[in-house]
C-alpha positions as CSV (number, residue, x, y, z in Angstrom):
1,M,0.0,0.0,0.0
2,K,2.8,2.4,0.9
3,K,4.6,1.7,-2.4
4,T,1.4,2.4,-4.3
5,V,0.8,5.7,-2.6
6,F,4.5,6.7,-3.1
7,A,4.3,5.7,-6.8
8,L,1.1,7.7,-7.2
9,L,2.7,10.8,-5.6
10,L,5.8,10.4,-7.7
11,V,3.7,10.3,-10.9
12,L,1.6,13.3,-9.8
13,F,4.8,15.3,-9.0
14,W,6.3,14.4,-12.4
15,V,3.2,15.4,-14.3
16,A,2.8,18.7,-12.4
17,S,6.4,19.6,-12.8
18,S,6.5,18.8,-16.5
19,A,3.3,20.8,-17.2
20,V,4.8,24.0,-15.8
21,A,7.1,25.7,-18.3
22,A,9.9,28.0,-17.4
23,E,8.6,31.5,-17.8
24,L,10.3,33.5,-20.5
25,K,11.9,36.6,-18.9
26,V,13.8,39.6,-20.2
27,G,17.4,38.4,-20.8
28,D,16.4,34.8,-21.6
29,K,17.0,33.2,-25.0
30,A,13.6,32.2,-26.4
31,P,13.4,28.5,-27.4
32,D,12.6,28.0,-31.0
33,F,9.5,26.4,-32.4
34,K,8.1,25.0,-35.6
35,L,4.5,25.9,-36.3
36,K,2.3,26.5,-39.4
37,D,0.0,29.2,-40.5
38,S,-3.5,28.6,-41.9
39,T,-2.1,27.8,-45.3
40,G,0.3,25.2,-44.0
41,K,3.4,27.3,-44.4
42,E,5.9,26.4,-41.6
43,Y,7.6,29.1,-39.4
44,S,10.3,29.1,-36.8
45,L,12.3,31.9,-35.2
46,E,14.9,31.2,-37.9
47,H,12.5,31.5,-40.8
48,P,14.1,33.5,-43.6
49,Q,11.5,36.3,-43.2
50,F,12.6,36.7,-39.5
51,K,16.3,36.1,-39.8
52,G,18.4,39.0,-38.5
53,K,15.4,41.0,-37.4
54,V,14.0,42.2,-34.1
55,L,10.6,40.4,-33.6
56,Y,7.4,41.6,-32.1
57,I,5.2,38.6,-31.3
58,G,1.6,38.8,-30.2
59,Y,0.5,35.5,-28.7
60,V,-3.2,35.5,-28.2
61,D,-6.2,33.5,-27.1
62,P,-8.8,34.0,-29.9
63,D,-11.3,35.2,-27.3
64,E,-8.8,38.0,-26.3
65,K,-7.8,38.9,-29.9
66,D,-8.8,42.6,-29.6
67,T,-7.1,43.2,-26.2
68,N,-3.9,44.7,-27.7
69,N,-5.2,46.1,-31.0
70,H,-3.9,49.4,-29.9
71,V,-0.4,47.9,-29.9
72,E,-0.7,46.7,-33.5
73,D,-2.1,50.1,-34.5
74,A,0.8,51.9,-32.9
75,L,3.4,49.6,-34.5
76,K,1.8,50.0,-37.9
77,K,1.8,53.8,-37.4
78,E,5.4,53.8,-36.3
79,K,6.4,51.6,-39.3
80,E,4.6,53.9,-41.7
81,A,6.4,56.9,-40.2
82,G,9.8,55.2,-40.7
83,G,10.5,54.6,-37.0
84,L,10.6,50.9,-37.6
85,D,12.9,49.6,-40.3
86,K,11.2,46.9,-42.4
87,T,14.6,45.3,-43.0
88,R,15.4,45.0,-39.3
89,Y,12.0,44.5,-37.7
90,E,9.1,42.0,-38.2
91,G,5.9,41.6,-36.3
92,F,3.6,38.6,-36.3
93,G,0.9,36.8,-34.3
94,I,0.6,33.4,-32.9
95,V,-2.9,32.2,-32.1
96,N,-3.5,29.8,-29.2
97,L,-6.2,27.6,-30.7
98,K,-6.6,25.4,-27.6
99,A,-7.6,28.4,-25.4
100,S,-10.9,29.0,-27.2
101,L,-14.1,27.0,-27.2
102,M,-14.8,28.2,-30.7
103,P,-14.2,25.4,-33.3
104,N,-10.8,25.5,-34.9
105,F,-12.1,25.5,-38.4
106,L,-14.0,28.8,-37.7
107,I,-10.9,30.4,-36.2
108,K,-8.7,29.2,-39.0
109,S,-11.1,30.5,-41.6
110,A,-11.1,34.0,-40.0
111,I,-7.3,34.0,-39.7
112,K,-6.9,32.9,-43.4
113,S,-9.2,35.7,-44.4
114,K,-7.3,38.3,-42.4
115,Q,-3.9,37.0,-43.8
116,E,-5.2,37.3,-47.4
117,K,-6.6,40.8,-46.7
118,T,-3.7,42.3,-44.8
119,G,-0.7,40.1,-45.5
120,A,-0.2,39.5,-41.8
121,I,1.7,36.5,-40.6
122,I,-0.5,34.6,-38.2
123,I,0.8,31.3,-36.9
124,L,-1.4,28.6,-35.3
125,D,-0.5,27.0,-32.0
126,L,-2.6,23.9,-32.0
127,D,-1.4,22.3,-28.8
128,Y,0.1,24.9,-26.4
129,A,3.6,24.6,-28.0
130,I,4.5,28.2,-27.3
131,L,2.7,28.2,-23.9
132,N,4.8,25.2,-22.9
133,L,8.1,26.5,-24.4
134,W,7.8,30.1,-23.1
135,G,5.6,29.8,-20.1
136,L,3.2,32.6,-21.3
137,K,-0.2,33.1,-19.9
138,N,-3.1,31.0,-21.2
139,D,-6.4,32.8,-21.9
140,A,-4.6,36.1,-22.4
141,S,-3.0,38.4,-24.9
142,N,0.8,38.2,-24.6
143,V,3.4,40.6,-26.1
144,V,7.0,39.5,-26.6
145,V,9.9,41.3,-28.2
146,L,13.0,39.3,-29.2
147,D,16.2,40.8,-30.4
148,K,18.2,39.5,-33.5
149,E,19.8,36.8,-31.3
150,R,16.4,35.8,-30.0
151,I,17.0,37.1,-26.5
152,C,13.8,38.3,-24.9
153,R,13.9,42.1,-24.5
154,Y,10.3,42.7,-23.5
155,V,7.4,40.5,-22.3
156,N,3.9,41.4,-21.1
157,S,0.7,39.6,-20.4
158,G,-2.7,41.3,-20.6
159,K,-3.6,44.7,-21.9
160,L,-0.5,46.8,-22.5
161,P,-0.8,50.2,-20.8
162,P,0.1,53.3,-22.8
163,E,3.4,53.9,-20.9
164,E,4.4,50.3,-21.5
165,L,3.6,50.6,-25.2
166,A,6.0,53.6,-25.5
167,K,8.6,51.6,-23.7
168,M,8.2,48.5,-25.9
169,I,8.4,50.6,-29.1
170,Q,11.6,52.2,-27.8
171,I,13.1,48.8,-27.1
172,I,12.3,47.6,-30.6
173,K,13.9,50.8,-32.0
174,E,17.0,50.4,-29.8
175,Y,17.6,46.7,-30.8
176,Q,16.9,47.1,-34.5
177,A,19.7,49.7,-34.6
178,K,22.2,47.3,-33.1
């Protein structure tokens, strides 16, 4: 009986510890991934479109997709004004499909339509790959900035306040110049 209880506790401890990912923090190198977009195109941090660029990544629960629209608007405005160099900066989204109760085919359809309309890169996380690799918050809108060497320079979960938005844009500008 004692052996059974001990074995059960050991299994529970192993499952609990493996389910908790190390939280990505400023200064950490971001683990790479391989995920596809709605058209089946595969992406990683070393994808040719991302190579040598500072990356802004919005990792979102589809139910929270509008939480940080102001961030995307500000980045677009900054890019149009010339503050973000298209050859040194790239922004894209990763959608946490497991976080929503909405059927995946509906989410994928909406994403594919947005990609075709805007040219946005929107990658699909079907099984918490990024959540497990980077320890981001589930059921939230997460913002991550990686430098050219894939070191995390900024991370935030939830709605980005205006003062943090200005700070994040300044960090992107600083690291794209390096």
